[in-house]
Backbone bond lengths (Angstrom), bond angles and torsions (degrees), N, CA, C in turn:
res aa  C-N    CA-C-N  psi(-1)  N-CA   C-N-CA  omega(-1)  CA-C   N-CA-C  phi
1 M - - - 1.442 - - 1.552 106.70 -
2 R 1.409 114.28 114.55 1.454 115.43 177.81 1.587 110.20 -96.90
3 T 1.263 113.47 121.30 1.512 118.83 -177.50 1.500 109.18 -120.88
4 A 1.341 117.08 130.86 1.445 124.75 174.98 1.470 107.32 -106.22
5 A 1.272 115.97 154.62 1.493 122.71 176.68 1.543 110.97 -114.55
6 A 1.372 118.07 137.12 1.430 123.53 177.09 1.542 106.89 -115.25
7 V 1.316 115.54 129.17 1.450 121.01 177.46 1.481 109.86 -122.95
8 P 1.328 118.89 102.95 1.420 119.82 178.60 1.520 114.32 -79.41
9 V 1.384 119.11 127.75 1.445 120.01 -173.44 1.458 106.71 -132.61
10 K 1.350 117.24 131.61 1.438 123.18 -177.40 1.564 109.61 -80.91
11 D 1.332 115.37 169.72 1.436 119.14 179.84 1.512 113.63 -63.67
12 F 1.369 115.47 132.88 1.394 120.39 -177.48 1.555 112.96 -52.87
13 A 1.279 114.94 -34.68 1.469 120.40 -171.37 1.620 111.91 -80.84
14 R 1.396 117.64 -14.87 1.378 117.84 -172.55 1.528 114.30 -121.95
15 A 1.424 116.83 -19.41 1.405 119.44 -168.03 1.488 111.11 -74.36
16 K 1.321 117.91 165.49 1.415 128.80 178.14 1.609 112.81 51.29
17 R 1.354 111.61 66.12 1.365 116.14 179.21 1.528 117.79 -63.71
18 R 1.307 111.72 -33.27 1.606 114.91 -176.83 1.569 105.23 -74.38
19 L 1.300 120.50 -24.03 1.526 121.98 178.70 1.481 107.31 -71.29
20 R 1.314 118.96 -30.63 1.500 125.15 179.44 1.450 114.68 -68.20
21 T 1.336 118.75 -13.08 1.495 123.08 174.06 1.525 110.56 -72.14
22 R 1.380 114.76 -21.19 1.473 117.01 -178.39 1.566 108.61 -113.91
23 F 1.265 122.21 -28.42 1.441 121.82 -177.27 1.550 110.22 -123.00
24 D 1.284 114.64 151.14 1.596 117.76 -179.23 1.530 106.37 -77.32
25 D 1.322 115.22 170.28 1.498 124.38 -175.20 1.555 110.57 -54.89
26 R 1.356 114.59 -49.06 1.538 115.27 -179.36 1.485 110.52 -59.72
27 A 1.294 121.28 -41.18 1.437 121.24 -175.34 1.564 109.41 -66.83
28 V 1.373 114.80 -42.52 1.457 119.38 179.68 1.520 108.33 -56.94
29 E 1.395 117.17 -45.69 1.452 118.45 -175.67 1.470 109.97 -60.68
30 R 1.409 120.15 -37.50 1.415 122.33 176.74 1.459 111.40 -58.51
31 V 1.367 115.14 -43.79 1.490 120.12 -178.45 1.485 109.76 -68.87
32 L 1.239 122.07 -36.51 1.448 125.05 179.77 1.511 110.90 -63.96
33 R 1.275 115.85 -45.91 1.516 123.88 178.78 1.522 110.40 -59.33
34 A 1.401 112.44 -41.39 1.485 115.22 -178.84 1.559 108.02 -71.17
35 L 1.371 118.26 -40.73 1.485 119.40 175.09 1.478 110.81 -52.46
36 L 1.377 121.44 -47.97 1.366 125.94 -169.60 1.649 103.97 -67.61
37 A 1.331 115.02 -44.02 1.424 116.18 179.46 1.538 116.41 -59.85
38 D 1.416 112.17 -34.63 1.448 117.41 -178.37 1.481 110.92 -71.65
39 V 1.352 116.78 -41.59 1.462 122.72 -177.94 1.587 109.93 -68.44
40 L 1.272 113.20 -43.43 1.515 115.23 177.57 1.476 113.36 -68.78
41 G 1.354 116.48 -32.65 1.435 117.63 174.10 1.490 117.16 -62.52
42 A 1.339 111.99 -40.52 1.557 118.57 173.65 1.499 112.19 -61.15
43 L 1.281 116.92 -43.66 1.446 121.45 179.13 1.556 109.20 -63.82
44 A 1.322 115.86 -39.19 1.507 116.54 -179.36 1.474 111.92 -68.06
45 E 1.335 119.76 -25.55 1.489 124.89 179.21 1.495 107.65 -78.63
46 A 1.370 122.04 -28.72 1.480 123.00 -172.28 1.486 106.74 -69.27
47 K 1.322 113.68 134.63 1.544 122.11 -175.53 1.559 106.82 -85.94
48 R 1.393 120.08 -22.19 1.482 117.14 -179.81 1.498 117.14 -96.30
49 I 1.324 115.69 13.32 1.536 119.86 176.23 1.465 104.81 -112.35
50 E 1.365 110.90 119.57 1.561 118.87 177.70 1.468 110.59 -81.92
51 R 1.295 120.20 -35.84 1.499 120.13 -169.48 1.476 107.39 -149.54
52 V 1.356 117.04 144.77 1.387 122.41 176.33 1.436 113.86 -120.60
53 F 1.317 121.39 130.03 1.433 129.62 180.00 1.468 111.53 -113.02
54 V 1.341 121.05 125.71 1.512 120.68 174.84 1.481 101.71 -103.63
55 L 1.334 113.52 134.99 1.465 124.62 179.59 1.580 110.40 -110.20
56 S 1.313 116.00 122.30 1.438 122.05 -174.82 1.457 112.53 -161.93
57 D 1.364 116.06 159.94 1.522 120.89 170.53 1.527 109.56 -106.54
58 D 1.380 118.60 13.16 1.442 123.52 -173.04 1.540 110.12 -110.48
59 A 1.341 120.53 121.57 1.385 121.02 -178.63 1.552 111.23 -68.18
60 A 1.334 117.14 -30.99 1.496 121.57 178.46 1.594 107.15 -65.04
61 V 1.335 115.53 -44.93 1.522 114.97 175.66 1.556 110.15 -59.24
62 A 1.345 114.80 -42.19 1.433 118.85 -175.42 1.569 108.58 -60.15
63 D 1.295 117.88 -45.08 1.405 126.15 -174.36 1.700 105.55 -61.26
64 A 1.353 113.46 -48.31 1.393 118.86 -179.74 1.487 115.35 -59.85
65 A 1.396 113.74 -42.33 1.353 123.75 178.24 1.512 113.97 -61.22
66 R 1.298 116.94 -47.41 1.497 125.11 176.38 1.464 108.42 -55.96
67 A 1.380 115.62 -50.50 1.429 121.04 -178.29 1.560 113.27 -55.00
68 A 1.304 112.43 -28.24 1.508 116.72 -177.25 1.525 111.95 -90.52
69 G 1.354 115.41 0.28 1.431 123.43 177.18 1.536 115.71 93.09
70 A 1.284 116.01 8.49 1.513 118.58 175.98 1.497 111.95 -90.50
71 S 1.372 116.02 158.91 1.416 123.20 171.12 1.476 108.75 -81.68
72 V 1.351 117.45 163.16 1.420 121.48 178.99 1.502 112.28 -130.11
73 R 1.343 115.36 142.23 1.377 121.30 170.26 1.539 104.00 -121.64
74 L 1.343 115.15 100.86 1.461 120.72 -178.86 1.546 112.17 -86.34
75 R 1.343 117.04 116.09 1.433 120.93 -175.67 1.594 109.85 -105.29
76 I 1.321 114.74 108.09 1.451 115.99 -179.44 1.503 106.20 -133.63
77 P 1.326 120.19 120.65 1.543 124.86 -3.97 1.487 109.24 -71.28
78 D 1.279 115.72 166.86 1.466 122.71 -178.68 1.493 108.69 -71.26
79 P 1.371 116.11 123.67 1.511 118.14 -175.03 1.548 110.69 -87.83
80 G 1.390 115.83 4.21 1.418 114.39 179.83 1.640 106.30 101.58
81 L 1.363 111.98 149.24 1.442 116.99 -173.04 1.483 117.33 -54.10
82 N 1.357 115.68 -54.34 1.385 118.86 -176.00 1.525 114.95 -66.59
83 A 1.351 112.67 -37.19 1.503 117.18 -179.60 1.602 106.00 -67.27
84 A 1.345 120.27 -38.51 1.407 122.22 -176.74 1.548 108.83 -67.82
85 I 1.372 116.74 -40.21 1.464 118.83 178.48 1.423 112.76 -67.00
86 D 1.385 122.41 -41.61 1.379 122.96 -175.86 1.580 106.25 -74.79
87 G 1.319 119.49 -34.57 1.476 114.98 176.47 1.416 111.42 -60.84
88 A 1.360 119.01 -43.09 1.487 120.45 177.47 1.510 110.11 -61.42
89 A 1.257 116.32 -39.54 1.516 118.80 177.12 1.552 112.48 -55.97
90 A 1.373 115.68 -46.16 1.348 120.89 178.96 1.505 111.35 -58.76
91 E 1.317 118.84 -44.10 1.425 126.29 -179.74 1.554 107.38 -65.05
92 C 1.304 119.29 -39.11 1.436 120.53 -177.98 1.665 108.94 -66.22
93 A 1.308 110.12 -43.33 1.504 113.84 177.73 1.486 113.29 -59.92
94 A 1.383 112.91 -42.25 1.567 117.33 175.95 1.496 111.78 -63.60
95 E 1.258 120.54 -28.02 1.479 123.82 -177.12 1.561 110.51 -88.29
96 G 1.374 116.37 2.58 1.442 118.19 177.35 1.496 118.74 93.70
97 F 1.322 116.40 4.62 1.501 117.97 173.98 1.505 113.84 -73.87
98 D 1.363 117.03 140.53 1.413 123.98 -176.54 1.544 109.98 -83.18
99 A 1.329 116.63 -29.29 1.490 119.95 -172.48 1.546 110.15 -150.50
100 Q 1.314 111.14 156.28 1.541 118.70 176.66 1.480 104.97 -125.86
101 L 1.366 112.91 136.69 1.465 119.90 170.24 1.644 105.84 -115.96
102 V 1.285 108.17 119.39 1.510 116.07 172.01 1.544 112.51 -88.90
103 V 1.278 115.56 121.09 1.526 121.80 179.30 1.513 108.43 -118.37
104 L 1.264 118.91 115.49 1.460 121.93 174.93 1.469 108.75 -61.18
105 G 1.325 112.14 142.84 1.524 118.52 -176.60 1.504 119.91 -82.80
106 D 1.299 118.06 21.98 1.434 124.55 -177.34 1.598 114.03 -124.89
107 L 1.277 117.89 27.36 1.403 127.76 -177.97 1.616 110.57 -116.38
108 P 1.331 113.71 75.27 1.462 116.77 -171.98 1.492 118.94 -68.73
109 L 1.378 115.84 -20.30 1.426 121.21 179.86 1.511 117.78 -98.44
110 L 1.340 112.47 12.57 1.479 122.75 175.26 1.497 106.58 -67.63
111 S 1.392 117.86 141.51 1.490 121.14 177.73 1.507 109.78 -119.25
112 G 1.246 110.21 165.61 1.491 118.58 -179.59 1.518 107.88 -66.75
113 A 1.353 120.31 -34.12 1.469 120.30 174.57 1.502 112.73 -69.09
114 D 1.314 121.38 -34.66 1.464 125.05 171.53 1.524 112.51 -55.64
115 I 1.318 115.92 -48.18 1.410 125.78 -177.91 1.587 109.19 -64.95
116 D 1.339 117.79 -47.65 1.400 120.39 174.55 1.517 117.63 -56.91
117 A 1.253 113.45 -40.91 1.474 123.15 177.25 1.552 111.68 -59.85
118 L 1.189 113.68 -45.46 1.509 118.80 -179.64 1.532 111.06 -69.57
119 V 1.389 117.03 -40.79 1.449 119.65 179.87 1.553 109.20 -69.87
120 A 1.265 116.95 -34.36 1.486 121.36 170.70 1.509 111.91 -56.22
121 A 1.345 116.87 -42.15 1.428 117.65 179.04 1.608 113.42 -66.22
122 G 1.329 113.09 -20.38 1.350 116.55 171.61 1.501 120.01 -67.53
123 D 1.327 117.57 -11.88 1.466 124.21 173.88 1.604 106.33 -66.49
124 R 1.301 114.14 -24.14 1.553 115.28 -170.30 1.541 107.96 -101.75
125 S 1.372 122.02 -15.95 1.377 124.70 -172.21 1.519 110.34 -151.47
126 P 1.308 121.09 140.29 1.459 121.69 -175.31 1.514 111.06 -76.25
127 V 1.274 117.34 -19.30 1.487 121.17 176.75 1.477 111.74 -129.88
128 V 1.362 118.42 122.88 1.407 127.56 -179.55 1.518 107.79 -121.07
129 I 1.379 117.83 123.56 1.404 122.59 -179.04 1.533 108.83 -120.38
130 A 1.284 114.03 126.66 1.475 121.36 177.25 1.561 104.50 -106.16
131 P 1.278 116.47 102.52 1.458 117.66 -174.35 1.582 111.63 -77.69
132 A 1.302 113.53 147.16 1.429 121.70 176.24 1.554 112.92 -89.76
133 D 1.298 116.64 160.45 1.494 116.99 -177.73 1.470 116.89 -56.14
134 D 1.319 117.34 -29.16 1.523 119.80 -176.23 1.585 109.94 -91.66
135 G 1.378 116.97 13.22 1.440 115.83 -176.93 1.474 117.92 88.05
136 G 1.306 118.94 -1.47 1.414 125.67 175.04 1.532 108.12 -83.67
137 T 1.365 113.76 -169.36 1.451 121.96 -179.98 1.457 112.62 -118.69
138 A 1.339 117.11 115.40 1.531 119.36 -177.56 1.483 110.47 -80.58
139 L 1.378 120.92 -39.70 1.436 124.41 173.84 1.476 107.07 -138.82
140 L 1.413 115.93 151.70 1.448 120.95 178.70 1.525 105.09 -141.71
141 Y 1.291 113.14 126.24 1.504 121.29 -178.73 1.624 103.99 -109.30
142 R 1.308 115.40 131.16 1.492 121.47 176.12 1.424 111.58 -130.11
143 R 1.338 120.22 126.91 1.489 127.28 176.77 1.456 110.27 -131.46
144 P 1.349 120.52 110.09 1.409 128.62 -5.09 1.612 110.84 -69.35
145 P 1.270 116.10 173.67 1.479 122.63 -170.63 1.618 112.79 -52.91
146 L 1.273 116.63 -29.89 1.438 117.68 -178.06 1.584 111.12 -118.45
147 V 1.274 113.89 34.95 1.511 115.31 179.10 1.481 112.23 -69.41
148 I 1.311 118.25 -21.07 1.546 125.04 168.65 1.535 103.83 -140.17
149 P 1.329 115.42 154.59 1.493 116.70 170.55 1.545 110.48 -80.50
150 A 1.362 109.15 152.93 1.465 119.10 175.32 1.466 107.64 -70.34
151 R 1.408 115.17 132.83 1.495 121.65 178.70 1.575 107.93 -130.61
152 F 1.205 117.28 47.47 1.516 120.42 177.59 1.476 108.58 -64.15
153 G 1.434 113.79 145.25 1.423 120.64 174.26 1.481 102.09 144.33
154 P 1.367 119.67 -168.74 1.412 125.13 -177.11 1.520 111.47 -56.68
155 E 1.319 115.26 130.00 1.496 123.73 179.76 1.497 111.73 58.16
156 S 1.239 112.81 37.10 1.564 120.06 -179.04 1.460 111.71 -64.91
157 A 1.300 122.58 -29.64 1.498 118.82 -179.99 1.511 109.61 -59.55
158 S 1.304 116.73 -47.46 1.456 118.04 176.50 1.469 114.04 -66.78
159 A 1.354 120.20 -30.89 1.434 126.06 177.61 1.567 107.62 -64.04
160 H 1.305 115.03 -39.31 1.484 117.41 -175.61 1.539 107.01 -76.99
161 E 1.255 120.48 -37.28 1.456 118.88 173.19 1.513 114.04 -61.75
162 A 1.325 115.58 -37.95 1.545 119.22 174.30 1.513 107.57 -66.77
163 A 1.197 121.48 -43.06 1.575 120.29 177.63 1.500 109.43 -60.58
164 A 1.289 119.97 -39.81 1.430 117.28 176.98 1.572 114.42 -64.34
165 R 1.327 113.04 -38.10 1.535 117.20 -179.31 1.596 104.95 -66.70
166 E 1.361 119.77 -44.29 1.408 123.53 179.65 1.565 112.80 -54.09
167 R 1.407 115.48 -38.89 1.435 120.49 177.26 1.470 115.05 -85.30
168 G 1.318 117.49 -1.03 1.516 119.11 -179.89 1.461 114.81 72.19
169 V 1.323 121.01 27.83 1.585 125.56 179.15 1.542 106.51 -115.21
170 T 1.268 107.88 162.03 1.464 115.43 -179.56 1.519 110.17 -93.66
171 A 1.348 115.99 129.69 1.483 115.40 174.78 1.511 108.97 -109.49
172 L 1.300 113.44 142.19 1.544 121.39 179.10 1.565 103.88 -102.84
173 V 1.282 118.79 115.88 1.443 120.78 167.83 1.506 110.18 -83.73
174 W 1.363 111.89 107.03 1.434 117.82 -171.49 1.530 112.44 -93.55
175 T 1.363 114.14 112.91 1.430 116.15 -170.89 1.535 111.79 -108.20
176 A 1.386 116.57 13.37 1.405 123.42 -180.00 1.522 114.44 -84.21
177 L 1.283 121.57 2.72 1.416 124.16 175.92 1.598 105.76 -61.30
178 P 1.287 120.09 124.59 1.458 120.41 178.47 1.540 112.78 -59.59
179 P 1.340 115.42 147.43 1.515 116.13 177.04 1.464 116.67 -49.96
180 L 1.389 115.46 -43.67 1.456 116.80 179.99 1.540 114.05 -57.26
181 A 1.373 114.30 -42.67 1.393 120.10 -176.95 1.582 113.71 -66.21
182 Q 1.379 113.91 -20.20 1.442 118.62 179.30 1.640 114.01 -82.82
183 I 1.305 110.99 -9.30 1.490 110.51 -179.95 1.511 115.05 -70.72
184 D 1.321 116.96 111.89 1.443 122.45 178.10 1.520 108.77 -100.71
185 L 1.304 111.53 179.04 1.505 116.51 -173.09 1.513 111.33 -130.28
186 D 1.226 116.47 102.45 1.504 121.31 -179.93 1.572 115.71 -125.60
187 T 1.296 112.36 -35.54 1.514 123.64 -168.20 1.435 110.26 -118.90
188 P 1.334 114.84 157.29 1.539 117.37 168.20 1.580 114.79 -52.73
189 E 1.367 115.41 -34.78 1.411 117.55 177.08 1.481 114.61 -64.54
190 D 1.411 111.88 -41.92 1.487 118.79 174.18 1.530 109.49 -56.98
191 A 1.268 120.66 -36.57 1.419 125.41 -176.32 1.476 111.25 -62.08
192 V 1.439 116.00 -45.32 1.413 124.34 178.53 1.547 110.53 -65.75
193 R 1.292 117.65 -41.12 1.444 122.26 178.51 1.543 111.82 -64.53
194 L 1.248 117.50 -42.32 1.420 123.93 179.08 1.476 110.98 -68.60
195 A 1.276 117.73 -42.67 1.449 122.81 176.91 1.566 111.29 -59.39
196 D 1.334 117.00 -28.09 1.444 119.04 178.64 1.578 115.80 -93.54
197 A 1.310 112.91 4.41 1.500 120.86 -174.04 1.642 105.66 -65.33
198 P 1.321 115.22 143.52 1.437 120.65 -179.79 1.555 114.74 -75.77
199 R 1.401 114.92 -17.06 1.484 116.47 -179.31 1.549 108.23 -99.50
200 A 1.326 110.51 131.75 1.524 116.83 174.67 1.455 115.69 -64.61
201 C 1.294 119.20 147.10 1.475 124.94 170.32 1.493 104.89 -166.11
202 R 1.296 118.49 159.52 1.490 126.00 177.78 1.497 111.37 -49.89
203 T 1.368 111.96 -49.24 1.530 117.50 -174.86 1.586 108.19 -60.45
204 R 1.264 121.28 -46.55 1.376 127.29 -176.53 1.593 109.14 -57.38
205 D 1.379 113.04 -42.07 1.428 117.08 -174.13 1.560 110.45 -71.81
206 V 1.336 113.74 -34.74 1.445 118.68 179.08 1.451 111.40 -67.45
207 L 1.313 116.90 -43.26 1.548 126.44 -179.53 1.492 107.30 -64.47
208 R 1.360 118.19 -46.66 1.423 117.64 178.57 1.508 114.10 -54.84
209 E 1.409 113.59 -43.82 1.412 119.90 -177.80 1.612 110.42 -69.52
210 L 1.263 117.94 -35.97 1.491 119.18 176.57 1.444 112.53 -69.08
211 L 1.379 119.39 -39.72 1.422 121.10 -177.49 1.553 109.97 -72.78
212 R 1.249 116.69 -33.50 1.556 119.75 176.36 1.505 111.20 -61.66
213 S 1.477 109.44 -43.96 1.486 109.64 -173.13 1.562 113.62 -85.92
214 G 1.270 116.65 -2.32 1.465 123.03 178.41 1.522 111.23 76.45
215 A 1.357 119.65 17.90 1.499 123.04 -179.38 1.559 111.30 -55.39
């Protein structure tokens, strides 16, 4: 089973607006670069992922992704999150991949073992949804890559389940993602929670430094 991963990443200069209420632009870019490195590192560790594609409209993101060994799909202008994901899925299918795993780029404590466990669950179901705490979707597995359309956004876990029902396929809601791996980074409160996390990662180290310095 050939599985590709797609990681959508926003522009370093504009992403994470709520985080910018606490940190200046330079600090946020440091955090975003660490986030990308952590997510790509987990995917590199995963044994069930053959190739990683970063989806972005930002040349700086593209450069950082290539330096980490990922392939890049640069979308200029940005077609929107779901269109970019489904466009990449179509390309994956054309290149012979059996499945696509969508991994959001703000899960710094995700591990390669977490990713492999979810992809393994895809052997039993063509759609696997790892819900986020806020009702969104942290990870989405699709086999084949366009078996359902991407519906990321508010309450997207339910939206992906509905898409599976509409297509007549079985969706597995995968709740085995460890709590640490579910910690995303959107707000200043998330930054404090992540800085206190017991598992080391680049993002945690950068946040600890920024919070100590009062940046």
